[in-house]
C-alpha positions in Angstrom: 0.0 0.0 0.0 1.0 3.6 -0.7 0.2 6.5 1.4 -0.3 10.2 0.6 2.0 12.4 2.8 -0.4 15.3 2.6 -3.9 13.9 3.3 -2.9 10.5 4.7 -5.1 8.4 2.4 -3.9 5.0 1.3 -3.9 3.7 -2.3 -2.9 0.6 -4.2 0.5 0.4 -5.9 -1.3 1.2 -9.2 -1.4 4.9 -8.2 1.6 7.1 -8.4 0.0 10.4 -7.3 -2.8 11.1 -4.8 -6.1 11.7 -6.7 -7.1 14.3 -4.1 -4.2 16.6 -3.9 -1.8 15.3 -6.6 1.0 14.6 -4.0 3.5 11.8 -4.8 2.6 8.7 -2.9 5.0 7.1 -0.5 5.4 3.6 1.0 3.2 3.0 4.0 5.4 3.0 7.0 3.0 0.7 8.9 3.7 -2.2 6.6 6.2 -4.8 7.8 9.6 -4.4 6.3 8.8 -1.1 4.6 10.8 2.0 5.3 11.0 5.4 3.8 14.2 6.1 1.9 16.6 8.7 3.4 16.5 12.0 1.6 19.9 12.5 0.0 19.6 16.3 0.1 19.6 16.5 3.9 22.9 18.1 5.0 23.5 19.3 1.4 24.6 22.9 0.8 23.1 24.8 -2.1 25.4 27.3 -3.8 27.6 27.4 -0.7 24.9 29.5 1.0 22.0 27.4 2.1 22.4 24.2 4.2 19.4 21.9 4.2 18.7 20.7 7.7 15.3 19.0 7.8 12.4 18.1 5.4 9.2 20.0 6.1 6.9 18.6 3.4 6.5 17.3 -0.1 4.4 19.0 -2.8 3.4 18.3 -6.3 6.4 20.0 -7.8 9.0 20.0 -5.1 10.1 19.3 -1.6 10.3 21.9 1.1 13.2 22.0 3.5 14.2 23.8 6.6 17.5 25.4 5.8 20.0 27.9 7.2 21.5 30.9 5.4 25.2 30.4 6.3 26.3 33.9 5.6 23.8 35.6 8.0 23.0 32.6 10.2 19.2 32.9 9.6 16.7 30.0 9.2 14.8 30.0 5.9 12.6 27.6 4.0 13.7 26.3 0.6 11.6 24.5 -2.0 13.7 22.3 -4.3 12.2 21.2 -7.6 11.8 17.4 -7.7 14.6 15.7 -9.6 12.2 14.1 -12.1 11.1 17.5 -13.2 14.6 18.9 -13.7 14.8 17.8 -17.3 11.2 18.9 -18.0 11.5 22.4 -19.6 7.8 23.2 -18.9 8.2 22.2 -15.2 11.3 24.3 -14.7 9.5 27.2 -16.4 6.5 26.8 -14.1 8.8 26.6 -11.1 10.5 29.8 -12.2 7.1 31.4 -12.7 6.2 30.5 -9.1 9.3 32.5 -7.9 8.4 35.4 -10.1 4.7 35.4 -9.0 5.5 35.2 -5.3 8.3 37.7 -5.6 5.9 40.3 -7.1 3.6 40.0 -4.1 4.3 42.3 -1.2 1.5 41.5 1.1 1.3 40.5 4.8 -0.8 37.4 4.0 1.4 36.1 1.1 4.6 34.2 1.7 7.8 36.2 1.0 10.2 34.9 -1.6 13.8 36.1 -1.1 15.9 34.2 -3.6 15.8 31.9 -6.6 18.6 29.9 -8.2 20.0 26.8 -9.9 23.1 25.0 -8.7 25.8 23.6 -10.9 24.7 20.0 -10.1 21.2 20.7 -11.5 19.1 21.6 -8.4 16.5 24.4 -8.9 15.3 26.0 -5.7 13.3 28.9 -4.3 14.1 30.5 -0.9 11.2 31.7 1.2 10.6 33.0 4.7 10.3 30.2 7.3 6.9 30.0 8.9 6.1 28.5 12.3 2.6 27.1 12.8 0.2 24.7 11.0 -1.5 24.4 7.7 -5.2 24.8 7.4 -5.4 21.2 6.3 -3.9 20.1 9.7 -6.3 22.3 11.6 -9.4 21.0 9.7 -8.3 17.4 10.1 -8.4 17.8 13.9 -10.9 20.6 14.6 -13.4 20.8 11.8 -16.0 22.2 11.5 -14.8 25.6 12.7 -17.1 28.2 14.3 -18.3 31.0 12.0 -16.2 33.8 13.5 -12.9 31.8 13.2 -13.7 30.7 9.7 -14.5 34.3 8.6 -11.3 35.6 10.2 -9.1 33.1 8.4 -10.9 33.6 5.1 -10.7 37.4 5.2 -6.9 37.1 5.4 -6.7 34.5 2.7 -8.9 36.6 0.4 -6.8 39.7 1.1 -3.7 37.8 -0.2 -5.5 36.5 -3.2 -6.9 39.9 -3.9 -3.4 41.3 -4.0 -2.4 38.6 -6.4 -5.3 39.4 -8.7 -4.4 43.1 -8.6 -0.9 42.1 -9.7 -2.3 40.1 -12.6 -1.8 36.7 -10.9 -4.3 33.8 -10.7 -3.3 31.2 -8.1 -5.3 28.3 -9.6 -4.4 25.9 -6.8 -6.0 27.3 -3.6 -6.6 24.6 -1.0 -6.2 24.2 2.8 -2.7 22.6 2.3 -1.5 25.9 0.7 -2.8 28.0 3.5 -0.5 28.3 6.5 -1.6 29.7 10.0 1.4 31.4 11.6 1.1 31.2 15.4 3.3 33.2 17.6 3.2 33.9 21.4 1.0 36.9 22.4 0.3 37.8 18.8 -2.9 37.1 16.8 -2.6 34.4 14.2 -1.5 35.5 10.7 -2.6 33.6 7.6 -0.1 33.0 4.8 -1.0 31.8 1.3 1.7 29.5 -0.2 2.5 27.7 -3.4 2.1 29.7 -6.5 3.6 26.8 -8.4 0.9 26.8 -11.1 0.0 30.4 -10.8 -0.8 32.1 -14.1 0.5 35.6 -14.6 -1.3 38.1 -16.8 -0.6 37.6 -20.5 1.2 40.9 -21.0 3.7 39.9 -18.3 4.7 36.6 -20.0 6.9 35.7 -22.9 5.1 34.1 -25.8 7.0 30.9 -25.2 5.6 30.6 -21.7 2.0 31.0 -23.0 2.5 28.2 -25.5 4.2 25.8 -23.2 2.1 26.3 -20.1 -1.4 27.2 -21.3 -2.7 24.2 -23.1 -6.3 23.8 -24.2 -8.0 21.0 -22.3 -5.3 20.8 -19.6 -6.7 20.3 -16.1 -4.1 21.5 -13.5 -5.0 21.8 -9.8 -6.6 19.9 -7.0 -10.0 18.5 -8.1 -11.9 19.0 -4.9 -11.2 22.8 -5.0 -11.2 23.5 -8.7 -13.8 25.7 -10.4 -16.1 24.2 -13.1 -14.3 26.2 -15.9 -10.9 24.9 -14.6 -12.3 21.3 -14.7 -13.3 21.9 -18.3 -9.9 23.3 -19.2 -11.3 26.6 -20.2 -9.7 30.0 -20.0 -9.5 31.1 -16.4 -10.3 34.5 -14.8 -9.9 35.6 -11.2 -13.4 34.3 -10.6 -11.9 30.8 -10.7 -9.9 31.5 -7.5 -13.2 32.9 -5.9 -14.8 29.5 -6.5 -11.8 27.8 -4.7 -12.2 30.3 -1.8 -15.9 29.4 -1.6 -15.0 25.7 -1.4 -12.5 26.3 1.4 -14.9 28.4 3.4 -17.6 25.7 2.9 -15.2 23.1 4.3 -14.3 25.3 7.3 -17.9 25.8 8.2 -19.2 22.3 7.6 -16.1 20.0 7.9 -16.8 18.6 4.4 -16.1 19.7 0.8 -19.1 20.3 -1.5 -18.2 17.5 -3.9 -16.1 14.4 -3.5 -15.6 11.2 -5.5 -13.4 8.2 -6.0 -11.6 9.6 -9.1 -10.6 13.1 -10.2 -12.9 12.8 -13.2 -15.9 12.0 -11.0 -15.2 15.1 -8.8 -14.8 17.3 -11.9 -18.2 16.1 -13.3 -19.9 17.0 -10.0 -18.3 20.5 -10.0 -19.7 21.2 -13.5 -23.2 19.6 -13.2 -24.4 19.3 -9.6 -25.4 22.0 -7.1 -23.8 21.9 -3.6 -25.8 21.0 -0.6 -26.8 23.8 1.8 -24.1 24.3 4.5 -26.9 24.6 7.1 -27.8 21.0 6.4 -24.5 20.0 8.0 -24.3 22.7 10.7 -27.6 24.4 11.5 -25.9 27.2 13.5 -24.3 28.7 10.4 -25.8 32.2 10.0 -28.1 32.3 6.9 -26.4 35.5 5.6 -23.0 33.7 5.7 -24.5 30.8 3.8 -25.6 33.2 1.1 -22.0 34.4 0.7 -20.7 30.9 0.4 -23.2 29.8 -2.2 -22.7 33.0 -4.2 -19.0 32.1 -4.5 -19.9 28.6 -5.6 -22.0 29.6 -8.6 -21.3 27.5 -11.7 -21.0 30.5 -14.1 -18.0 32.7 -13.5 -20.1 35.8 -14.3 -22.5 34.9 -11.5 -19.8 34.9 -8.8 -17.8 37.9 -7.4 -15.5 39.0 -10.2 -12.3 38.7 -8.1 -11.1 38.1 -4.5 -11.4 41.7 -3.6 -15.2 41.7 -4.3 -15.6 38.4 -2.5 -13.7 39.8 0.5 -15.8 42.9 0.5 -19.0 40.9 0.5 -17.7 38.6 3.3 -16.5 41.6 5.4 -19.8 43.4 5.1 -21.7 40.2 6.2 -19.3 39.7 9.2 -19.9 43.3 10.2 -23.7 42.9 10.1 -23.6 39.7 12.0 -21.2 41.1 14.6 -18.6 38.4 14.1 -15.2 39.1 15.6 -12.4 39.0 13.1 -8.9 40.3 12.5 -9.6 42.4 9.5 -10.6 45.7 11.1 -8.2 48.5 10.2 -8.1 52.0 11.8 -6.9 53.6 8.6 -8.7 53.6 5.2 -7.6 50.9 2.9 -7.0 51.2 -0.8 -10.6 50.1 -1.6 -12.0 52.9 0.6 -9.7 55.5 -1.0 -10.6 54.4 -4.5 -14.3 54.6 -3.7 -14.1 58.3 -2.9 -11.4 59.4 -5.4 -10.8 59.8 -9.1 -7.8 58.8 -11.1 -6.1 61.6 -12.9 -4.7 61.2 -16.5 -1.2 60.9 -15.0 -2.3 58.0 -12.9 -2.5 59.7 -9.6 -5.4 59.1 -7.3 -7.1 62.3 -6.2 -9.0 61.8 -3.0 -12.2 63.7 -2.1 -11.6 64.4 1.5 -15.2 65.3 2.2 -16.5 62.1 0.8 -13.9 60.1 2.6 -14.9 61.7 5.9 -18.6 61.0 5.2 -17.9 57.4 4.4 -15.8 56.9 7.5 -18.4 58.7 9.7 -21.1 56.5 8.2 -19.1 53.3 8.9 -17.8 54.1 12.3 -20.5 56.5 13.6 -17.7 58.9 14.6 -18.5 62.4 15.8 -15.0 63.8 16.0 -13.6 66.0 13.2 -9.8 66.6 12.9 -8.7 69.8 11.1 -5.2 69.7 9.6 -3.4 72.7 8.3 -2.2 72.7 4.6 1.4 73.0 5.8 1.1 69.7 7.7 -0.5 68.0 4.7 2.3 69.2 2.5 4.9 67.9 4.9 3.0 64.5 4.8 3.5 64.4 1.1 -0.1 64.6 0.0 -0.8 65.8 -3.6 -1.7 69.5 -4.1 -5.2 68.5 -5.3 -5.9 66.8 -2.1 -4.7 69.8 -0.1 -6.8 72.2 -2.1 -9.8 70.0 -1.6 -9.3 69.8 2.1 -8.4 73.4 2.6 -11.0 75.8 4.1 -12.8 78.4 2.0 -10.8 81.3 3.5 -7.5 79.5 3.0 -6.6 79.9 6.6 -4.1 77.6 8.4 -4.9 76.1 11.7 -1.9 75.9 13.9 -3.9 74.3 16.8 -6.7 71.8 17.1 -9.9 73.6 18.1 -12.3 71.3 20.0 -15.8 72.3 20.9 -18.6 70.5 22.7 -20.6 68.3 20.5 -24.2 67.4 21.0 -23.3 64.3 23.0 -21.2 66.2 25.5 -23.8 69.0 25.9 -26.5 66.4 26.6 -24.3 64.8 29.2 -23.6 68.2 30.9 -27.3 69.0 31.0 -28.1 65.6 32.6 -25.5 66.2 35.3 -26.8 69.7 36.0 -30.4 68.5 36.2 -29.4 65.7 38.6 -27.7 68.2 40.9 -30.8 70.5 40.8 -33.1 67.7 41.7 -30.9 66.7 44.6 -30.8 70.3 45.9 -34.6 70.6 45.6 -35.1 67.4 47.5 -32.8 68.7 50.3 -34.6 72.0 50.5 -38.0 70.2 50.7 -36.8 68.0 53.5 -35.6 71.0 55.5 -39.0 72.7 54.9 -40.9 69.7 56.2 -38.7 69.5 59.3 -39.2 73.2 60.1 -42.9 73.0 59.5 -43.3 70.1 62.0 -41.3 72.0 64.7 -43.7 75.0 64.8 -46.6 73.2 66.5 -44.3 71.8 69.2 -43.1 75.3 70.0 -46.7 76.7 70.1 -47.8 73.8 72.3 -45.5 74.9 75.1 -47.3 76.6 78.1 -47.1 80.3 77.6 -46.8 82.7 80.6 -50.1 84.0 81.8 -50.9 87.7 81.2 -53.3 87.9 84.2 -52.3 89.7 87.4 -50.2 87.9 89.9 -52.5 85.9 92.2 -52.4 86.2 95.9 -50.4 83.6 97.7 -52.4 80.8 99.2 -51.5 78.3 101.7 -53.9 75.6 100.4 -52.4 73.1 98.1 -53.3 73.6 94.4 -54.4 70.4 92.8 -52.6 69.5 89.6 -54.6 69.7 86.5 -55.8 66.5 84.9 -54.7 65.4 81.4 -58.0 66.4 79.9 -57.7 69.8 81.4 -54.2 70.2 79.9 -55.6 69.3 76.5 -58.3 71.9 76.9 -55.8 74.5 78.0 -53.6 73.7 74.9 -56.3 74.2 72.3 -56.9 77.9 73.1 -53.1 78.5 73.2 -52.7 77.0 69.7 -55.7 78.9 68.4 -54.4 82.2 69.8 -51.0 81.8 68.2 -50.9 84.5 65.6 -47.3 83.9 64.3 -47.6 82.7 60.6 -45.9 79.4 59.8 -44.7 80.5 56.3 -42.6 83.3 57.8 -40.4 80.9 59.8 -39.9 78.6 56.8 -39.0 81.6 54.6 -36.4 82.7 57.2 -34.8 79.2 57.2 -34.6 79.3 53.4 -32.9 82.6 53.5 -30.4 81.3 56.1 -29.7 78.3 53.9 -29.0 80.4 50.8 -26.9 82.9 52.8 -24.8 80.1 54.4 -25.3 77.0 52.3 -22.4 75.1 54.0 
């Protein structure tokens, strides 16, 4: 039995390559007496600069090694073209194309290529940055299906790298979980890297005529069947929408744990891609948001014209859906990206992008609900290197420069101040009312006290005077209260005046 080193599936000796991912099959190490041959390149030094230390993986076109740059003592990753392809002119041209395609991409989510060469003994290699982490294939094999927020976060980064490739005139043509690497570092969010532009197709104007004839053949089906678009399965001319279909398949698999179409042979899978409709992702996982399902099925449309035209449009649609659903992701940027700038600007005949500052502020305010406005003087904008058209558009009508930032209360701050003032007024009114109630209740007690008699002094008597009974006391108190002519409001008014004169 033979085993695929990428997906782990086993096949009979009749197969040479894995039907699923086109990886060269190896002997199954579980069989008795079988052993994998030792790689002769381990310990070998390429061009007296790169020493190969360990094997990291085997792909369809080459083997990836962990190596060390001897001159600067830095670890790197090196992909060496398989020896059986060295004599194949088309394979070597495609391998060189991979280096050119990856070298043209300068994006955070695309692997960085630093060198390309061919040794005197015939080895062709590409030098790339060394990544620490796991492939998306490894993650899906152990953790699938992934939750919606995590799937969206990964796909937004993948789509960003593919969008940069499309903008540079590059169609990947082999997007799959094995070519997506999740870089994991301590105390830093995960970063997604897109790998393997081995069969990437550059724009026609950037290729020599010989490349087009040797590498673009009618009816040729190149890629991984489970992630290929219908037009790619038919061998038709490809557009960036073909990569969008592959992105839809990958997002489908992350959400459901299964690919839309599978089969026993590559031809069977290709037939399903071209003729059958995918099952609804919510049939596998009912918790998938319906809006997210719409995005996935839109990317899996059979006709290229019915899908998003490129990865940038697909990413924009996915991003807007994630924002509406409130999904947490790692694609939020504090500064406007190139898409936002282009939506509010116009391109001049010289190729410069003239930004409409007012439209940019309106779009940012609508998206972030921001109420702050920053005023920058033209001198500062000139120092920042902005074009004159942008400075003129942003300048005030009276052409005055603002040397300082003028901040005034906005509506939200005024409302907050009024609420605080109203609360203080209510508390003060309650305190005054409490004082008034207490003073009002103390007036009858003072009036009920026995007042001195105004009658003449009685003659002294030797006989004991009986003490008045309680009923007599009550009767005596009533006339006293009724004869009290001091108004109650005057005492309360005096207390209010004392409070206002000496509040503390």
